C-alpha positions, 0 to 999 in steps of 0.5 A: 488499524487501517491498511493501505494495500497496494499492488506494485509491479516491476517497471521492467517486467510489468507482469511481475507484481506483488501485493504490499501493504502499509499499516497505520494504527492512528488514522481513520479510513478517510485520513488513509484515503487522503494521505495515500498518494504521498505515502505511495510516493515515499514508497516508490522513492525507496523502491525505484524499480516498481510502479504502483498499479492499484491501491485501496485503504481498508480496515485490518481484520484481526482474524486475518493478521499473521502471528 
């Protein structure tokens, strides 16, 4: 599994940020990197009060997953 991990901050209060992720089961790390911007644009469209500060793709560690 690949995780698109990003930091989103409130546009009206840029110091208020939260870490969010989207998990994909059927993509490679390279595909995540190539498709990240369109996915982040979709997320931003549904969360108009937030701006993306940073993002990265990473392998999901099964030892770190919440139950």
